[in-house]
Backbone atoms as SQL, in Angstrom:
CREATE TABLE atoms (id INTEGER PRIMARY KEY, chain TEXT, resi INTEGER, resn TEXT, atom TEXT, x REAL, y REAL, z REAL);
INSERT INTO atoms VALUES
  (1, 'A', 1, 'MET', 'N', 61.533, -107.822, -25.335),
  (2, 'A', 1, 'MET', 'CA', 61.446, -108.173, -23.885),
  (3, 'A', 1, 'MET', 'C', 60.012, -107.625, -23.458),
  (4, 'A', 2, 'PRO', 'N', 59.403, -108.328, -22.678),
  (5, 'A', 2, 'PRO', 'CA', 57.820, -107.850, -22.323),
  (6, 'A', 2, 'PRO', 'C', 58.089, -106.587, -21.356),
  (7, 'A', 3, 'GLU', 'N', 57.048, -105.775, -21.507),
  (8, 'A', 3, 'GLU', 'CA', 57.095, -104.316, -20.879),
  (9, 'A', 3, 'GLU', 'C', 57.416, -104.516, -19.459),
  (10, 'A', 4, 'ASN', 'N', 56.947, -105.549, -18.711),
  (11, 'A', 4, 'ASN', 'CA', 57.093, -105.515, -17.175),
  (12, 'A', 4, 'ASN', 'C', 58.361, -106.218, -16.790),
  (13, 'A', 5, 'GLU', 'N', 59.392, -106.653, -17.722),
  (14, 'A', 5, 'GLU', 'CA', 60.593, -107.322, -17.221),
  (15, 'A', 5, 'GLU', 'C', 61.693, -106.164, -17.253),
  (16, 'A', 6, 'PHE', 'N', 62.609, -106.498, -16.244),
  (17, 'A', 6, 'PHE', 'CA', 63.805, -105.614, -16.215),
  (18, 'A', 6, 'PHE', 'C', 64.999, -106.157, -17.018),
  (19, 'A', 7, 'ASP', 'N', 65.862, -105.520, -17.469),
  (20, 'A', 7, 'ASP', 'CA', 67.118, -105.811, -18.333),
  (21, 'A', 7, 'ASP', 'C', 67.892, -105.949, -16.955),
  (22, 'A', 8, 'ILE', 'N', 68.006, -107.267, -16.599),
  (23, 'A', 8, 'ILE', 'CA', 69.049, -107.782, -15.476),
  (24, 'A', 8, 'ILE', 'C', 70.386, -107.256, -15.576),
  (25, 'A', 9, 'GLU', 'N', 70.988, -107.290, -16.854),
  (26, 'A', 9, 'GLU', 'CA', 72.370, -106.680, -16.973),
  (27, 'A', 9, 'GLU', 'C', 72.329, -105.329, -16.686),
  (28, 'A', 10, 'ARG', 'N', 71.471, -104.582, -17.276),
  (29, 'A', 10, 'ARG', 'CA', 71.445, -103.317, -16.986),
  (30, 'A', 10, 'ARG', 'C', 71.282, -102.845, -15.582),
  (31, 'A', 11, 'MET', 'N', 70.477, -103.550, -14.718),
  (32, 'A', 11, 'MET', 'CA', 70.280, -103.448, -13.339),
  (33, 'A', 11, 'MET', 'C', 71.610, -103.517, -12.765),
  (34, 'A', 12, 'ARG', 'N', 72.277, -104.577, -13.034),
  (35, 'A', 12, 'ARG', 'CA', 73.405, -104.818, -12.406),
  (36, 'A', 12, 'ARG', 'C', 74.693, -103.779, -12.561),
  (37, 'A', 13, 'ARG', 'N', 74.534, -103.369, -13.855),
  (38, 'A', 13, 'ARG', 'CA', 75.554, -102.231, -14.088),
  (39, 'A', 13, 'ARG', 'C', 75.217, -100.880, -13.249),
  (40, 'A', 14, 'LEU', 'N', 73.923, -100.660, -13.173),
  (41, 'A', 14, 'LEU', 'CA', 73.385, -99.600, -12.448),
  (42, 'A', 14, 'LEU', 'C', 73.764, -99.781, -10.972),
  (43, 'A', 15, 'SER', 'N', 73.518, -100.797, -10.499),
  (44, 'A', 15, 'SER', 'CA', 73.992, -101.063, -9.066),
  (45, 'A', 15, 'SER', 'C', 75.402, -100.948, -8.743),
  (46, 'A', 16, 'ASP', 'N', 76.308, -101.419, -9.657),
  (47, 'A', 16, 'ASP', 'CA', 77.625, -101.041, -9.591),
  (48, 'A', 16, 'ASP', 'C', 78.325, -99.706, -9.736),
  (49, 'A', 17, 'THR', 'N', 77.403, -98.811, -10.201),
  (50, 'A', 17, 'THR', 'CA', 77.806, -97.351, -10.413),
  (51, 'A', 17, 'THR', 'C', 77.470, -96.602, -9.257),
  (52, 'A', 18, 'ILE', 'N', 76.406, -96.697, -8.462),
  (53, 'A', 18, 'ILE', 'CA', 75.874, -96.104, -7.612),
  (54, 'A', 18, 'ILE', 'C', 76.617, -96.048, -6.225),
  (55, 'A', 19, 'GLU', 'N', 77.279, -94.797, -6.080),
  (56, 'A', 19, 'GLU', 'CA', 77.881, -94.703, -4.748),
  (57, 'A', 19, 'GLU', 'C', 77.375, -93.701, -3.666),
  (58, 'A', 20, 'ALA', 'N', 77.323, -93.477, -2.493),
  (59, 'A', 20, 'ALA', 'CA', 77.063, -92.643, -1.556),
  (60, 'A', 20, 'ALA', 'C', 78.067, -92.411, -0.608),
  (61, 'A', 21, 'GLU', 'N', 77.933, -91.144, 0.010),
  (62, 'A', 21, 'GLU', 'CA', 78.884, -90.786, 0.872),
  (63, 'A', 21, 'GLU', 'C', 78.107, -90.157, 2.062),
  (64, 'A', 22, 'ALA', 'N', 78.619, -90.540, 3.367),
  (65, 'A', 22, 'ALA', 'CA', 78.402, -90.098, 4.592),
  (66, 'A', 22, 'ALA', 'C', 79.707, -89.506, 5.347),
  (67, 'A', 23, 'ALA', 'N', 79.439, -88.411, 5.983),
  (68, 'A', 23, 'ALA', 'CA', 80.570, -87.966, 6.651),
  (69, 'A', 23, 'ALA', 'C', 80.322, -87.276, 8.004),
  (70, 'A', 24, 'ALA', 'N', 81.369, -87.229, 8.806),
  (71, 'A', 24, 'ALA', 'CA', 81.104, -86.447, 10.170),
  (72, 'A', 24, 'ALA', 'C', 80.938, -85.093, 9.863),
  (73, 'A', 25, 'GLU', 'N', 80.309, -84.234, 10.436),
  (74, 'A', 25, 'GLU', 'CA', 80.344, -82.790, 10.449),
  (75, 'A', 25, 'GLU', 'C', 81.574, -82.032, 10.061),
  (76, 'A', 26, 'ASP', 'N', 82.725, -82.686, 10.766),
  (77, 'A', 26, 'ASP', 'CA', 83.911, -81.964, 10.555),
  (78, 'A', 26, 'ASP', 'C', 84.802, -82.613, 9.425),
  (79, 'A', 27, 'ARG', 'N', 84.018, -83.674, 8.842),
  (80, 'A', 27, 'ARG', 'CA', 84.878, -84.556, 7.800),
  (81, 'A', 27, 'ARG', 'C', 86.107, -85.379, 8.340),
  (82, 'A', 28, 'SER', 'N', 86.000, -85.480, 9.870),
  (83, 'A', 28, 'SER', 'CA', 87.344, -86.387, 10.259),
  (84, 'A', 28, 'SER', 'C', 86.941, -88.006, 9.905),
  (85, 'A', 29, 'VAL', 'N', 85.823, -88.465, 9.536),
  (86, 'A', 29, 'VAL', 'CA', 85.336, -89.592, 9.117),
  (87, 'A', 29, 'VAL', 'C', 84.752, -89.453, 7.933),
  (88, 'A', 30, 'VAL', 'N', 84.777, -90.323, 6.850),
  (89, 'A', 30, 'VAL', 'CA', 84.194, -90.103, 5.697),
  (90, 'A', 30, 'VAL', 'C', 84.019, -91.752, 4.976),
  (91, 'A', 31, 'VAL', 'N', 82.832, -92.103, 4.852),
  (92, 'A', 31, 'VAL', 'CA', 82.488, -93.490, 4.412),
  (93, 'A', 31, 'VAL', 'C', 81.789, -93.451, 2.948),
  (94, 'A', 32, 'ILE', 'N', 82.353, -94.130, 2.188),
  (95, 'A', 32, 'ILE', 'CA', 81.670, -94.222, 0.811),
  (96, 'A', 32, 'ILE', 'C', 81.354, -95.885, 0.634),
  (97, 'A', 33, 'SER', 'N', 79.979, -95.859, 0.118),
  (98, 'A', 33, 'SER', 'CA', 79.368, -97.088, 0.091),
  (99, 'A', 33, 'SER', 'C', 78.578, -97.284, -1.183),
  (100, 'A', 34, 'LYS', 'N', 78.518, -98.491, -1.799),
  (101, 'A', 34, 'LYS', 'CA', 77.666, -98.800, -2.725),
  (102, 'A', 34, 'LYS', 'C', 76.354, -99.547, -2.352),
  (103, 'A', 35, 'SER', 'N', 75.500, -99.483, -3.195),
  (104, 'A', 35, 'SER', 'CA', 74.212, -100.200, -2.886),
  (105, 'A', 35, 'SER', 'C', 74.589, -101.535, -2.503),
  (106, 'A', 36, 'GLY', 'N', 73.754, -102.194, -1.368),
  (107, 'A', 36, 'GLY', 'CA', 73.823, -103.583, -0.996),
  (108, 'A', 36, 'GLY', 'C', 74.789, -103.455, 0.213),
  (109, 'A', 37, 'SER', 'N', 74.967, -102.357, 0.790),
  (110, 'A', 37, 'SER', 'CA', 76.035, -102.089, 1.879),
  (111, 'A', 37, 'SER', 'C', 77.376, -102.716, 1.701),
  (112, 'A', 38, 'ARG', 'N', 77.819, -102.266, 0.556),
  (113, 'A', 38, 'ARG', 'CA', 79.107, -102.510, 0.106),
  (114, 'A', 38, 'ARG', 'C', 79.993, -101.390, 0.281),
  (115, 'A', 39, 'VAL', 'N', 80.727, -101.425, 1.249),
  (116, 'A', 39, 'VAL', 'CA', 81.638, -100.212, 1.851),
  (117, 'A', 39, 'VAL', 'C', 82.789, -100.310, 0.939),
  (118, 'A', 40, 'GLN', 'N', 82.764, -99.162, 0.269),
  (119, 'A', 40, 'GLN', 'CA', 84.036, -99.030, -0.664),
  (120, 'A', 40, 'GLN', 'C', 85.244, -98.332, -0.138),
  (121, 'A', 41, 'ASP', 'N', 85.109, -97.476, 0.983),
  (122, 'A', 41, 'ASP', 'CA', 86.163, -96.636, 1.494),
  (123, 'A', 41, 'ASP', 'C', 85.789, -96.137, 2.822),
  (124, 'A', 42, 'VAL', 'N', 86.662, -96.068, 3.797),
  (125, 'A', 42, 'VAL', 'CA', 86.328, -95.316, 5.163),
  (126, 'A', 42, 'VAL', 'C', 87.938, -94.599, 5.233),
  (127, 'A', 43, 'ARG', 'N', 87.616, -93.223, 5.381),
  (128, 'A', 43, 'ARG', 'CA', 88.836, -92.312, 5.428),
  (129, 'A', 43, 'ARG', 'C', 88.653, -91.709, 6.766),
  (130, 'A', 44, 'TYR', 'N', 89.772, -91.736, 7.526),
  (131, 'A', 44, 'TYR', 'CA', 89.955, -91.078, 8.737),
  (132, 'A', 44, 'TYR', 'C', 91.084, -89.939, 8.787),
  (133, 'A', 45, 'SER', 'N', 90.654, -88.868, 9.169),
  (134, 'A', 45, 'SER', 'CA', 91.843, -87.629, 9.143),
  (135, 'A', 45, 'SER', 'C', 92.395, -87.807, 10.733),
  (136, 'A', 46, 'ALA', 'N', 93.458, -87.079, 10.777),
  (137, 'A', 46, 'ALA', 'CA', 94.250, -87.033, 11.983),
  (138, 'A', 46, 'ALA', 'C', 93.205, -86.757, 13.128),
  (139, 'A', 47, 'ARG', 'N', 92.254, -85.867, 12.871),
  (140, 'A', 47, 'ARG', 'CA', 91.341, -85.469, 13.956),
  (141, 'A', 47, 'ARG', 'C', 90.323, -86.762, 14.306),
  (142, 'A', 48, 'ALA', 'N', 90.272, -87.390, 13.597),
  (143, 'A', 48, 'ALA', 'CA', 89.442, -88.667, 14.112),
  (144, 'A', 48, 'ALA', 'C', 90.132, -89.445, 15.142),
  (145, 'A', 49, 'PHE', 'N', 91.429, -89.510, 15.214),
  (146, 'A', 49, 'PHE', 'CA', 92.148, -90.316, 16.080),
  (147, 'A', 49, 'PHE', 'C', 92.159, -89.512, 17.507),
  (148, 'A', 50, 'ARG', 'N', 91.708, -88.351, 17.591),
  (149, 'A', 50, 'ARG', 'CA', 91.521, -87.699, 18.739),
  (150, 'A', 50, 'ARG', 'C', 90.443, -88.182, 19.549),
  (151, 'A', 51, 'LEU', 'N', 89.450, -88.828, 18.919),
  (152, 'A', 51, 'LEU', 'CA', 88.177, -89.575, 19.565),
  (153, 'A', 51, 'LEU', 'C', 88.762, -90.614, 20.318),
  (154, 'A', 52, 'GLY', 'N', 87.801, -91.060, 21.325),
  (155, 'A', 52, 'GLY', 'CA', 88.101, -92.159, 21.946),
  (156, 'A', 52, 'GLY', 'C', 87.703, -93.528, 20.998),
  (157, 'A', 53, 'SER', 'N', 88.296, -94.627, 21.365),
  (158, 'A', 53, 'SER', 'CA', 88.042, -95.767, 20.606),
  (159, 'A', 53, 'SER', 'C', 86.535, -96.217, 20.412),
  (160, 'A', 54, 'GLU', 'N', 85.748, -96.049, 21.427),
  (161, 'A', 54, 'GLU', 'CA', 84.400, -96.414, 21.289),
  (162, 'A', 54, 'GLU', 'C', 83.669, -95.348, 20.574),
  (163, 'A', 55, 'GLU', 'N', 83.836, -94.161, 20.902),
  (164, 'A', 55, 'GLU', 'CA', 83.354, -93.121, 20.211),
  (165, 'A', 55, 'GLU', 'C', 83.576, -93.138, 18.738),
  (166, 'A', 56, 'LEU', 'N', 84.855, -93.421, 18.297),
  (167, 'A', 56, 'LEU', 'CA', 85.179, -93.544, 16.820),
  (168, 'A', 56, 'LEU', 'C', 84.505, -94.790, 16.187),
  (169, 'A', 57, 'SER', 'N', 84.465, -95.857, 16.869),
  (170, 'A', 57, 'SER', 'CA', 83.721, -96.966, 16.351),
  (171, 'A', 57, 'SER', 'C', 82.239, -96.665, 16.209),
  (172, 'A', 58, 'GLU', 'N', 81.585, -96.004, 16.989),
  (173, 'A', 58, 'GLU', 'CA', 80.313, -95.714, 16.944),
  (174, 'A', 58, 'GLU', 'C', 80.081, -94.650, 15.723),
  (175, 'A', 59, 'LEU', 'N', 80.685, -93.840, 15.522),
  (176, 'A', 59, 'LEU', 'CA', 80.919, -92.858, 14.586),
  (177, 'A', 59, 'LEU', 'C', 80.903, -93.341, 13.172),
  (178, 'A', 60, 'THR', 'N', 81.900, -94.485, 13.039),
  (179, 'A', 60, 'THR', 'CA', 82.054, -95.102, 11.768),
  (180, 'A', 60, 'THR', 'C', 80.940, -95.884, 11.567),
  (181, 'A', 61, 'LEU', 'N', 80.446, -96.821, 12.518),
  (182, 'A', 61, 'LEU', 'CA', 79.320, -97.660, 12.332),
  (183, 'A', 61, 'LEU', 'C', 77.912, -96.784, 11.932),
  (184, 'A', 62, 'LYS', 'N', 77.937, -95.713, 12.444),
  (185, 'A', 62, 'LYS', 'CA', 76.652, -94.785, 12.193),
  (186, 'A', 62, 'LYS', 'C', 76.801, -94.285, 10.721),
  (187, 'A', 63, 'LEU', 'N', 78.084, -93.980, 10.208),
  (188, 'A', 63, 'LEU', 'CA', 78.372, -93.358, 8.915),
  (189, 'A', 63, 'LEU', 'C', 78.066, -94.542, 7.857),
  (190, 'A', 64, 'VAL', 'N', 78.487, -95.627, 8.130),
  (191, 'A', 64, 'VAL', 'CA', 78.592, -96.797, 7.453),
  (192, 'A', 64, 'VAL', 'C', 76.968, -96.908, 7.141),
  (193, 'A', 65, 'LYS', 'N', 76.162, -97.090, 8.076),
  (194, 'A', 65, 'LYS', 'CA', 74.735, -97.195, 7.858),
  (195, 'A', 65, 'LYS', 'C', 74.127, -96.078, 7.265),
  (196, 'A', 66, 'GLU', 'N', 74.523, -94.811, 7.367),
  (197, 'A', 66, 'GLU', 'CA', 73.980, -93.675, 6.478),
  (198, 'A', 66, 'GLU', 'C', 74.243, -93.816, 5.187),
  (199, 'A', 67, 'ALA', 'N', 75.783, -94.105, 4.928),
  (200, 'A', 67, 'ALA', 'CA', 75.993, -94.224, 3.469),
  (201, 'A', 67, 'ALA', 'C', 75.315, -95.371, 2.673),
  (202, 'A', 68, 'SER', 'N', 75.331, -96.517, 3.500),
  (203, 'A', 68, 'SER', 'CA', 74.647, -97.707, 2.809),
  (204, 'A', 68, 'SER', 'C', 73.270, -97.459, 2.512),
  (205, 'A', 69, 'ASP', 'N', 72.429, -96.738, 3.619),
  (206, 'A', 69, 'ASP', 'CA', 71.195, -96.534, 3.392),
  (207, 'A', 69, 'ASP', 'C', 70.977, -95.356, 2.154),
  (208, 'A', 70, 'LYS', 'N', 71.697, -94.449, 2.020),
  (209, 'A', 70, 'LYS', 'CA', 71.502, -93.619, 0.970),
  (210, 'A', 70, 'LYS', 'C', 71.748, -94.136, -0.265),
  (211, 'A', 71, 'ALA', 'N', 72.757, -95.095, -0.449),
  (212, 'A', 71, 'ALA', 'CA', 73.036, -95.714, -1.702),
  (213, 'A', 71, 'ALA', 'C', 71.906, -96.702, -2.148),
  (214, 'A', 72, 'GLY', 'N', 71.228, -97.365, -1.016),
  (215, 'A', 72, 'GLY', 'CA', 70.008, -98.136, -1.314),
  (216, 'A', 72, 'GLY', 'C', 69.009, -97.319, -1.831),
  (217, 'A', 73, 'ARG', 'N', 68.856, -96.033, -1.328),
  (218, 'A', 73, 'ARG', 'CA', 67.724, -95.225, -1.551),
  (219, 'A', 73, 'ARG', 'C', 67.849, -94.833, -3.112),
  (220, 'A', 74, 'GLU', 'N', 68.993, -94.256, -3.331),
  (221, 'A', 74, 'GLU', 'CA', 69.358, -93.951, -4.710),
  (222, 'A', 74, 'GLU', 'C', 69.271, -94.925, -5.912),
  (223, 'A', 75, 'LEU', 'N', 69.515, -96.422, -5.464),
  (224, 'A', 75, 'LEU', 'CA', 69.416, -97.290, -6.444),
  (225, 'A', 75, 'LEU', 'C', 67.901, -97.457, -6.525),
  (226, 'A', 76, 'SER', 'N', 67.182, -97.640, -5.574),
  (227, 'A', 76, 'SER', 'CA', 65.598, -97.852, -5.541),
  (228, 'A', 76, 'SER', 'C', 65.073, -96.870, -6.389),
  (229, 'A', 77, 'GLU', 'N', 65.354, -95.469, -6.361),
  (230, 'A', 77, 'GLU', 'CA', 64.864, -94.474, -7.167),
  (231, 'A', 77, 'GLU', 'C', 65.338, -94.561, -8.455),
  (232, 'A', 78, 'ALA', 'N', 66.526, -95.161, -8.832),
  (233, 'A', 78, 'ALA', 'CA', 66.944, -95.445, -10.110),
  (234, 'A', 78, 'ALA', 'C', 66.369, -96.378, -10.795),
  (235, 'A', 79, 'LEU', 'N', 66.095, -97.517, -10.219),
  (236, 'A', 79, 'LEU', 'CA', 65.202, -98.691, -10.747),
  (237, 'A', 79, 'LEU', 'C', 63.690, -98.306, -11.112),
  (238, 'A', 80, 'MET', 'N', 63.196, -97.417, -10.085),
  (239, 'A', 80, 'MET', 'CA', 61.808, -97.174, -10.170),
  (240, 'A', 80, 'MET', 'C', 61.653, -96.381, -11.489),
  (241, 'A', 81, 'SER', 'N', 62.706, -95.296, -11.718),
  (242, 'A', 81, 'SER', 'CA', 62.780, -94.502, -13.081),
  (243, 'A', 81, 'SER', 'C', 62.874, -95.465, -14.256),
  (244, 'A', 82, 'MET', 'N', 63.822, -96.381, -13.984),
  (245, 'A', 82, 'MET', 'CA', 64.026, -97.425, -15.139),
  (246, 'A', 82, 'MET', 'C', 62.701, -98.061, -15.564),
  (247, 'A', 83, 'ARG', 'N', 62.115, -98.371, -14.374),
  (248, 'A', 83, 'ARG', 'CA', 60.852, -99.366, -14.819),
  (249, 'A', 83, 'ARG', 'C', 59.775, -98.271, -15.373),
  (250, 'A', 84, 'GLN', 'N', 59.614, -97.012, -14.844),
  (251, 'A', 84, 'GLN', 'CA', 58.575, -95.969, -15.302),
  (252, 'A', 84, 'GLN', 'C', 59.053, -95.538, -16.809),
  (253, 'A', 85, 'ASN', 'N', 60.209, -95.543, -17.014),
  (254, 'A', 85, 'ASN', 'CA', 60.550, -95.060, -18.514),
  (255, 'A', 85, 'ASN', 'C', 60.698, -96.010, -19.431),
  (256, 'A', 86, 'GLY', 'N', 60.682, -97.276, -18.992),
  (257, 'A', 86, 'GLY', 'CA', 60.849, -98.450, -19.812),
  (258, 'A', 86, 'GLY', 'C', 62.189, -98.736, -20.178),
  (259, 'A', 87, 'PRO', 'N', 62.429, -99.838, -20.820),
  (260, 'A', 87, 'PRO', 'CA', 63.752, -100.265, -21.343),
  (261, 'A', 87, 'PRO', 'C', 64.397, -99.186, -22.255),
  (262, 'A', 88, 'SER', 'N', 65.704, -99.148, -22.078),
  (263, 'A', 88, 'SER', 'CA', 66.348, -98.350, -23.173),
  (264, 'A', 88, 'SER', 'C', 67.860, -99.008, -23.472),
  (265, 'A', 89, 'ARG', 'N', 68.354, -98.821, -24.579),
  (266, 'A', 89, 'ARG', 'CA', 69.684, -99.519, -24.906),
  (267, 'A', 89, 'ARG', 'C', 70.585, -98.567, -25.104);
């Protein structure tokens, strides 16, 4: 494979393995996302349901964005490292 080409299958596997978490300070809401804004899980504790519906919705959306952005950054860093280090099998 030419030096500047990526191993597409390896990139796909890497993308599937990266997960990121974002949580409320008190961990009443926890979001786990994979790269590409693929939300894997949203967990609510009993404390989360004490929030008003609008506040809970806003917090959840904020955490979804944080987790997705973090997963995207982690994937970008991994791909850059993969590109710099060259192909490996």
